[in-house]
N, C-alpha and C positions, 0 to 999 in steps of 0.2 A: 832462320829457316822459314821457307815458304811452303804452304800447302794449298791445294785446291782440288775440287772434285765435285761430283754430283751424286746425290742420293735421292731415290724416288720413294715417297711414302704413300701408302695405300689409304689416303684420306684427303678430303677436300682442303683447299688452301686456307679457308677461313678457320677450320679446326686446327690446322698446323700453326697458323698465326696466333690463335688464342693460347695454345700451349707454350709457344715461345715467349709470350708476354705474361705468363703465369709463374710467379716465383716458386710456388710449390711444385708445379710440373717441372720447371727447370732443375730444381734441387733433386728431383727423382731421376732426371736424365743425365746430368753432368757426372761423368765417372769420378768416383772418389769424393763427391760432395758430401760432407758431413753436416754442414749447416749453411743456410743462406738466409740472411736477415736484411730487411729494408734499412737503408742508411741515408735516405734522402730521395729526391726525385730521380728515378731511373738509376739509382746506385744501390748496390747490395754488398754487405760484408759477407765474406765467404770463408769457410774452412774446408780445405781439400786435403785428402790423403792420396799422394801420388808417388809412383816409383818408376825409376828407369834402371833396368837391370838390378844390380844389388843395392842401389841407392834408393832408399825410401824415406819419406818424411811427411810432415804435416805443414801445409802452407796456409798462412793467414793473408787475406788480401781483399780486393774488391772487384766486383764486376759492374761495369757501367754500360748502359745502353747509350751509345754515342749518337746513333741516328736511327730513326724509325719512320718508315713510309708504309702505312698500312694499306693492304696486306701484302705488299710486294717485297720489302727488304728491311733488314735490321742489321745494325753493326754493333758488335760488342767489343769492349775493351776489358782485358783482365790484367791485373797486376797483383803480385804477392811475393811473399818470401817466407823462408823458414830455414832451419838448420842446413838442408841440402843445397840451398841457393835461392835465386830469385827467378821470377818469370814475368815477362811483359808480352802480351799478345793482343792482337786485334784481328777480328774475323768478321767478314761481311757475308750474310746469307741472303740470297735472292730466291723468292718463291714464285714458281710458275705452275698454274693449274693445267693439267693435261689429262683429259678424259676422266675426271673425277679423282685423279691422283695429284700429288704435288711433287714436282721436281724441285729440290733444294740445291742450288749451285752455291758452293762456298769457296771463299778465297781468304786466306789468313796468313799472318806472319807472326812468328814468335821469337823472342830472344830469351835464352836461358843462360844463367851464370852460376858460378860456384861449383861445388862438388858434383852436383847432378850433371852439369855440363861437361866437366873434365872427365868424369868416369864413364858417362854414358853418351859422349858426343857421337859415336858411331851408331848408337841405337835410337837416338832421339827421333829421327824421321819415321822409323818403323813404329815406335811407341805412339807418336802423334797420330799416325794413320789408324792405329788400333784404337786409340781413345776416341777419334772421330767416328769410327765404325760403331763403337759401344754407345756413343751419344745418340747417333741416328737410329740405332736399333731400339734403344730405350724410348726415344721420341716416337717412333712408330708404334710401340706398345701403348704409349700414353694416348696417342690420337686415334687408335683403333679400338680401344676398350669401350665397352658399352657405356652409354651415359647414365 
């Protein structure tokens, strides 16, 4: 499944970049993130609670920063598994400053297997868009809160 879009944040690019590279900020922004711990250089162990339709579960996995070009772009890889199935995803975010705001263009691809894929295959695209929207709304709250 492929995803792409643009989200505009009411904050300067440097502030958005800082939040995207702060594990605590990321943990607050990633939907369903229950724990995010460093596990090496640019690698984090993660616990996520996610659901697609009636299938819900906890996923254990890792998030890796695969590429970083400050403050322009960052590529993340996510992989994990749990009782509902497995997920592998990669997403690239490109940040462009526009009149004091930041446009974030994102392109990603995900592969989901197991029960979560078989039961929710028709809903996965909509759920992915909803999760992206939740992430960007939380990121905007993170970068616009007073310092």
